[in-house]
Steps between C-alpha positions, in 0.01 A plus 500: 500500500859490621528505879803633688642147528484461121687828456758381753551175309573691179761705686647196679533306174657797322222508241420866577729731698355843418154653523481519122585131463236411759241700307599322177489155664171544686303758306434688826500878518789696650275595794412135576861392466596780740243377753628141479861612537411716799347192670813295434728781611305536825571132573867560427489257208632731229732795460546743213840639411711609206337537164449299186624621164275780385289452188382859508343687790580446866710182560333225704639395835618139524288281726669233711366223723612527862560139605601616849151626585430180691606140554362151444555220754538139394483169685598202286428203724635155419465170679850523646624851409334841500620820334403860570546812292437873503475650151432843355201576277697398190546153649871550565616320812624728780559229759465121517536237770467123490492239774460127541163474673258208492156624392351226719584707810160655430357834393537690828871430542576545128314829459633636830852437370418652161342818636783552749764456228317725254464773764875480562572515127280808465675665792844427352387672178371803686141405411189444708174309463347820363720456192360154423255486209425125493622161621539192280512146641579168331426174686579134414142376477153564362365848576138606445380828349490658847868419558446216748695172470273204420600154628872562429680170560841664542359757744340331803307749714451751216167373364256792484737737680426866408853586382389819326304629800789432737747697286247771415450565871874541543590710195168671430503436122356252251658154510512270196542127575551224243650158443880508471499344154258763369719784621812325371327474162412868508865585573621269224250638248654844547828357365338398170285638219173612666299334220638154568304215655720349770465198727717535811584201720652520844694189598586545864370355826178449307408518132268768366408664172373835375384620159559854374324618185604841366626611840195384697514207746194277442396377844176311431151533647609423858862613456599132491647482149840333479464266798675205334669359811249220550480388139588131496807391304492142360769266622535659843220328688754381761545858624232608745398866514404698809152538350446124535527415130796340327719622217414870534740734320580680826594172668725401209658836413451716809841600633429424864369152425811436290721619787318264737554203265869578467533520879319166537752354252787608725584827324424784744297769325293770668317683221458573130812718475709214641349257246623732225841535668543122523405458133746772397764324708455180300318283759342230276189451715426873499557529124267206434234649726518844337477347153202290612338822624568664163332216313199508737455875468546474123229234476246729668617804304451317169125504564517866604682582174238311298218695665650850518751501212732759661784666313738458792535262795710642783633294791611653829551393860787349698508173302614687189833554680578130448702577185293390198382168641143616566453711188643248252272224629200736500569613142545143379163393641302805388629476142431126494152505658346827381338573165756564226336822382477636857873441556623602153592852615483451876799632695578330833747687718599601851337804656686813392426680825652211697457503877365858484197412286277485809618838629463660156154354445364578846630856475345535153164374626491754784641781287247462221222511757646805676529702178174379348226750417 
């Protein structure tokens, strides 16, 4: 049986824009279709105007989705930068803000800033909290099924914090919380064929991975899939990781650790974005470090490619701004180390959505929940 949300999806996607087309698509009676449309109209989600070309009898009114019936709020939190967005119910951005903010300032300070900014953005748009349908949040660390960070190394003070409850109390709507790489993958998947199997890697302050199969992010039994940061990379035992082990991928290729090593070598560097800037500017030490990171990430991804056999491998994050130094080294290693059949038609490329992949994905996550049956 088609629920009102299913009818709405047909209208939103343009698959059926008249009552007759809805009847043909669903097999429902005119009376049932009328009831479903009345429910959607009451929520302000659809309007009916004009008329379709007549095929005999009374012409059907054209049904249209009203994306302005509500808004979605988005918090895309990174280790050093956070972005906020207000979008309509079609996922189109109405307002965005971004700020350099260290996530390690803790959940109270970060969420107080985010809620204050989002309230101001709503006010500037002439909207109120009553217009909000859902909130989406992406965070740079492991998140459990309840939306609580779990031992996130880049987020001291966040472990077990009830992010969803805190924001739900403020905005009064459902809050969806996930790992930043998962939401980035969701945003990137929307730029490609929905039937593709895509591995998305974020190379930024840390290194994370997500896997999207036919539009669905596969998170694992404990929502811990894709945590590759503490996979050991041979030949890097001299680099100690914050977890206590040596040669971890995050210690070798994590942007902040690279910035720290450059600074220790006498080349001042504050963060991942500056590592990329130095490499683009031709600083040999930075170029060598970014290429080393590419090889290390590629080594780990070769095993991922052998296991999952994706059709596409997408790389995003601040380190991809270092010209092609990261990506060329990563490609070279994956093609050398992975199974020949698995790489025969594998495409390795930068994220199409670029820096906005997190915003797009987090908005999509919240939007799909808000408009679900």
